[in-house]
TORLUMPA-962851 format. One line per 8 residues: number of its first residue (from 1); for each residue x, y, z of C-alpha. Coordinates in steps of 0.2 Angstrom, whole numbers. Example, Ala and Ser with C-alpha at 12.3 -4.5 7.8 and 13.67 -1.06 7.14 Angstrom:
2
1 = 62,-22,39 ~ 68,-5,36
This chain:
432
1 = 42,-1016,-252 ~ 59,-1013,-257 ~ 64,-1019,-275 ~ 75,-1035,-276 ~ 94,-1025,-279 ~ 89,-1013,-265 ~ 85,-1026,-253 ~ 101,-1037,-256
9 = 111,-1021,-255 ~ 102,-1016,-238 ~ 105,-1032,-230 ~ 123,-1030,-235 ~ 125,-1013,-227 ~ 117,-1023,-211 ~ 133,-1034,-211 ~ 137,-1033,-191
17 = 154,-1042,-195 ~ 160,-1030,-208 ~ 155,-1016,-195 ~ 165,-1024,-180 ~ 179,-1026,-191 ~ 179,-1008,-197 ~ 179,-1001,-180 ~ 193,-1012,-174
25 = 203,-1006,-188 ~ 200,-986,-184 ~ 204,-992,-165 ~ 221,-1000,-165 ~ 225,-989,-180 ~ 223,-974,-170 ~ 231,-981,-152 ~ 248,-989,-164
33 = 248,-971,-173 ~ 248,-962,-159 ~ 260,-973,-149 ~ 273,-970,-164 ~ 270,-952,-165 ~ 270,-945,-148 ~ 285,-936,-141 ~ 287,-934,-123
41 = 292,-917,-121 ~ 279,-902,-115 ~ 274,-890,-128 ~ 267,-872,-129 ~ 250,-871,-120 ~ 257,-887,-107 ~ 268,-876,-99 ~ 254,-866,-95
49 = 237,-874,-91 ~ 248,-887,-81 ~ 251,-872,-68 ~ 242,-882,-55 ~ 253,-895,-56 ~ 268,-885,-55 ~ 261,-876,-40 ~ 256,-892,-33
57 = 238,-887,-31 ~ 225,-900,-26 ~ 209,-906,-36 ~ 198,-892,-35 ~ 211,-880,-39 ~ 213,-892,-53 ~ 195,-893,-57 ~ 193,-874,-56
65 = 209,-870,-65 ~ 207,-855,-79 ~ 217,-856,-95 ~ 212,-844,-108 ~ 191,-840,-108 ~ 189,-858,-101 ~ 191,-868,-85 ~ 201,-886,-86
73 = 188,-896,-77 ~ 189,-913,-76 ~ 202,-914,-89 ~ 214,-907,-79 ~ 208,-916,-62 ~ 212,-935,-73 ~ 227,-930,-82 ~ 236,-923,-69
81 = 234,-939,-60 ~ 243,-949,-74 ~ 258,-936,-74 ~ 260,-936,-56 ~ 260,-956,-57 ~ 271,-958,-73 ~ 285,-945,-67 ~ 278,-932,-81
89 = 277,-943,-95 ~ 265,-933,-107 ~ 265,-947,-120 ~ 254,-957,-105 ~ 242,-943,-107 ~ 242,-943,-127 ~ 236,-961,-124 ~ 226,-957,-111
97 = 216,-944,-123 ~ 217,-958,-137 ~ 206,-971,-125 ~ 193,-955,-124 ~ 192,-955,-141 ~ 190,-972,-142 ~ 177,-973,-127 ~ 167,-958,-137
105 = 166,-969,-152 ~ 160,-984,-142 ~ 146,-973,-135 ~ 138,-964,-148 ~ 139,-981,-157 ~ 128,-988,-142 ~ 116,-973,-142 ~ 114,-976,-161
113 = 111,-995,-156 ~ 98,-991,-144 ~ 89,-978,-154 ~ 87,-987,-172 ~ 92,-1004,-165 ~ 102,-1010,-179 ~ 118,-1003,-186 ~ 120,-998,-203
121 = 135,-997,-212 ~ 134,-977,-214 ~ 136,-979,-195 ~ 154,-979,-200 ~ 154,-960,-201 ~ 157,-960,-182 ~ 172,-969,-179 ~ 179,-963,-195
129 = 175,-945,-188 ~ 179,-948,-169 ~ 194,-959,-172 ~ 203,-949,-185 ~ 221,-944,-184 ~ 214,-925,-187 ~ 211,-922,-170 ~ 231,-924,-169
137 = 234,-907,-161 ~ 228,-909,-145 ~ 232,-928,-143 ~ 251,-925,-150 ~ 257,-908,-150 ~ 251,-901,-135 ~ 240,-914,-126 ~ 226,-908,-117
145 = 212,-920,-114 ~ 202,-903,-107 ~ 201,-892,-123 ~ 189,-902,-134 ~ 192,-922,-132 ~ 186,-926,-114 ~ 172,-914,-118 ~ 168,-927,-134
153 = 166,-941,-123 ~ 155,-931,-111 ~ 143,-925,-126 ~ 142,-942,-131 ~ 134,-950,-112 ~ 125,-932,-112 ~ 116,-942,-127 ~ 115,-960,-117
161 = 108,-950,-102 ~ 94,-943,-109 ~ 88,-957,-117 ~ 86,-967,-100 ~ 67,-969,-95 ~ 68,-967,-77 ~ 63,-948,-75 ~ 77,-943,-60
169 = 90,-954,-66 ~ 88,-945,-83 ~ 88,-928,-76 ~ 102,-932,-63 ~ 113,-939,-75 ~ 110,-924,-88 ~ 113,-911,-76 ~ 129,-919,-68
177 = 135,-923,-86 ~ 130,-904,-90 ~ 138,-897,-76 ~ 154,-908,-81 ~ 154,-898,-98 ~ 153,-883,-91 ~ 168,-883,-82 ~ 180,-895,-96
185 = 186,-884,-109 ~ 176,-880,-122 ~ 163,-890,-118 ~ 157,-875,-108 ~ 145,-872,-124 ~ 138,-891,-123 ~ 136,-887,-103 ~ 124,-873,-105
193 = 114,-880,-119 ~ 114,-898,-112 ~ 104,-887,-95 ~ 94,-880,-108 ~ 90,-895,-118 ~ 85,-905,-102 ~ 74,-893,-97 ~ 65,-893,-113
201 = 64,-911,-116 ~ 58,-914,-99 ~ 44,-900,-101 ~ 38,-909,-116 ~ 38,-925,-110 ~ 19,-931,-104 ~ 16,-933,-85 ~ 33,-921,-80
209 = 30,-912,-63 ~ 33,-897,-59 ~ 46,-903,-47 ~ 57,-912,-59 ~ 58,-894,-68 ~ 63,-884,-55 ~ 77,-895,-49 ~ 83,-896,-67
217 = 83,-875,-66 ~ 88,-874,-49 ~ 105,-886,-51 ~ 108,-878,-68 ~ 109,-860,-61 ~ 118,-867,-45 ~ 132,-874,-58 ~ 131,-857,-68
225 = 134,-847,-54 ~ 149,-857,-49 ~ 158,-858,-65 ~ 157,-838,-65 ~ 163,-836,-47 ~ 179,-828,-49 ~ 179,-830,-66 ~ 193,-820,-77
233 = 184,-816,-94 ~ 197,-818,-107 ~ 194,-818,-127 ~ 213,-826,-131 ~ 218,-813,-145 ~ 224,-794,-143 ~ 213,-787,-156 ~ 197,-794,-152
241 = 180,-784,-159 ~ 164,-789,-150 ~ 151,-790,-163 ~ 161,-781,-178 ~ 155,-792,-191 ~ 163,-794,-209 ~ 164,-806,-223 ~ 179,-813,-214
249 = 167,-820,-200 ~ 156,-829,-213 ~ 174,-834,-220 ~ 181,-842,-206 ~ 166,-851,-201 ~ 165,-861,-219 ~ 182,-865,-219 ~ 180,-872,-201
257 = 166,-883,-208 ~ 177,-886,-223 ~ 192,-891,-215 ~ 182,-905,-205 ~ 184,-914,-220 ~ 201,-907,-226 ~ 193,-897,-240 ~ 207,-884,-245
265 = 208,-871,-256 ~ 201,-865,-269 ~ 184,-875,-263 ~ 185,-873,-244 ~ 172,-858,-244 ~ 158,-865,-255 ~ 159,-883,-248 ~ 160,-875,-232
273 = 145,-864,-234 ~ 135,-879,-240 ~ 139,-890,-225 ~ 135,-875,-214 ~ 118,-871,-223 ~ 112,-890,-222 ~ 118,-888,-203 ~ 107,-873,-200
281 = 92,-882,-209 ~ 95,-896,-198 ~ 94,-889,-182 ~ 79,-876,-187 ~ 71,-894,-194 ~ 74,-901,-175 ~ 68,-884,-166 ~ 51,-886,-175
289 = 49,-905,-171 ~ 52,-899,-152 ~ 44,-883,-150 ~ 30,-881,-161 ~ 27,-902,-163 ~ 32,-905,-145 ~ 42,-921,-150 ~ 54,-923,-139
297 = 63,-937,-149 ~ 73,-924,-159 ~ 82,-917,-144 ~ 98,-925,-145 ~ 101,-921,-166 ~ 97,-901,-158 ~ 109,-903,-143 ~ 121,-910,-155
305 = 118,-898,-170 ~ 116,-882,-159 ~ 132,-886,-148 ~ 143,-887,-162 ~ 134,-871,-173 ~ 138,-861,-157 ~ 155,-867,-154 ~ 160,-863,-171
313 = 152,-846,-170 ~ 164,-842,-153 ~ 178,-849,-161 ~ 176,-838,-176 ~ 172,-822,-165 ~ 188,-825,-155 ~ 201,-831,-169 ~ 194,-822,-185
321 = 208,-810,-184 ~ 221,-825,-187 ~ 214,-829,-203 ~ 202,-842,-212 ~ 216,-855,-215 ~ 219,-855,-196 ~ 199,-861,-195 ~ 206,-877,-202
329 = 216,-881,-188 ~ 217,-897,-180 ~ 212,-892,-162 ~ 194,-885,-169 ~ 189,-901,-177 ~ 184,-914,-161 ~ 169,-901,-155 ~ 163,-899,-173
337 = 161,-917,-176 ~ 143,-917,-165 ~ 134,-907,-178 ~ 139,-920,-190 ~ 134,-935,-178 ~ 117,-924,-175 ~ 114,-921,-194 ~ 116,-939,-197
345 = 104,-945,-183 ~ 90,-932,-192 ~ 94,-942,-208 ~ 92,-960,-199 ~ 75,-953,-192 ~ 67,-950,-210 ~ 56,-962,-216 ~ 56,-964,-234
353 = 72,-976,-236 ~ 78,-971,-254 ~ 82,-953,-246 ~ 88,-959,-229 ~ 100,-969,-238 ~ 106,-958,-251 ~ 110,-943,-240 ~ 118,-955,-226
361 = 131,-961,-239 ~ 134,-944,-244 ~ 140,-939,-227 ~ 149,-956,-226 ~ 157,-952,-243 ~ 163,-933,-235 ~ 169,-941,-221 ~ 180,-955,-227
369 = 192,-940,-232 ~ 196,-940,-213 ~ 203,-957,-213 ~ 221,-951,-217 ~ 227,-934,-213 ~ 230,-924,-229 ~ 248,-916,-235 ~ 244,-901,-224
377 = 241,-907,-207 ~ 256,-921,-212 ~ 269,-907,-214 ~ 263,-897,-199 ~ 263,-913,-186 ~ 278,-920,-194 ~ 289,-902,-193 ~ 283,-899,-175
385 = 286,-918,-169 ~ 304,-916,-178 ~ 307,-900,-168 ~ 302,-908,-152 ~ 313,-923,-156 ~ 328,-912,-160 ~ 325,-904,-144 ~ 329,-920,-134
393 = 342,-926,-144 ~ 352,-909,-137 ~ 345,-911,-119 ~ 356,-915,-104 ~ 352,-913,-86 ~ 367,-900,-84 ~ 361,-888,-97 ~ 348,-874,-94
401 = 333,-870,-106 ~ 344,-857,-114 ~ 359,-868,-118 ~ 348,-883,-125 ~ 337,-870,-136 ~ 353,-864,-141 ~ 361,-881,-147 ~ 347,-886,-154
409 = 339,-872,-163 ~ 323,-876,-157 ~ 314,-862,-144 ~ 303,-873,-132 ~ 287,-861,-134 ~ 278,-857,-118 ~ 292,-865,-109 ~ 301,-854,-93
417 = 318,-857,-87 ~ 309,-857,-69 ~ 299,-873,-73 ~ 312,-881,-84 ~ 323,-882,-68 ~ 310,-887,-58 ~ 307,-902,-68 ~ 325,-905,-68
425 = 327,-903,-50 ~ 314,-914,-46 ~ 320,-928,-60 ~ 303,-926,-68 ~ 298,-928,-88 ~ 315,-926,-96 ~ 327,-940,-98 ~ 341,-943,-83
């Protein structure tokens, strides 16, 4: 039995009204902030990954389109429909991506409610991280739902799917979601891992027949083969060196994890290293429970932790040459979030009340740093958005791309004269 002060505190942290109120605040704040900050101007990678729309290709081509090392998948299919029905208004896509974050937050919280039967105030780390403005780069600068935001929603749905009691529904939905992750942006790593986790968790369940396991194996193999059909390997940098390991690789990964909580130099390396060690230890613990003790209840924390750790390693391998500070970029944060949620789920499964509360609130305390952007992110976002606004001020339907760039002093990254003229000719995207 808990001491009276601790018991009163526990009642307070279970307060449902406060929990709902905080969630509504984070949702509304994000929606209004995105609506206020969005600038309707295609920028950087958008001019490339929207190629299937420029070429007027169909749904299959959009789904399979490869941009860099990943395919666009479900994201380009959905965003493409929005572009075509809004005269290519990228602000609509920004709000759509915001909606995806809101849905991911709801699904993660719903999963927590199903698993633990009640909410704690420490569960607020989910909306703080998922609905944080730290994801601005793939929402505002160069909106791309496929890159990591839609995969985050699919990851949350996979957690729900693996929690379904009916065997065949659980298997089918887990495979379908994993397949979409495989094809959608950097969800690729979670897609592959999803096939594996589905197989292992079903294998560890009592009474699971060979037919179900064969079905998982067959469908997973088919999806992987389809993904790699006509796949063009791309690592994204010119000086890529596979397995050329150095201290820079460790530094890059640690900066990515400290970057999730906006911890800058001189504490970026040591704090990132501590976070990385905790995540690895949590992942190993989950693996022990699953593979040695045969407990499938740890499959979801294992999936979330392993997926984000693999993603951070892959990011490091492809981008380490850009420098450690680049690892703290906004675009890498969305798919780092699952690991923190996975670690938190593992902590909530601890039986000791005091230890569980201390560790839970430690993660919550770190997450609070993401409620607002730090000065580095604010300057980065503000600079790019101001540059886009300046370009639009000098835009005229009668001007060429070069003329607008010369008048505004802004180079529209990624744009080509041909595609610029295509939008003008068809009266799309730009103001009349």
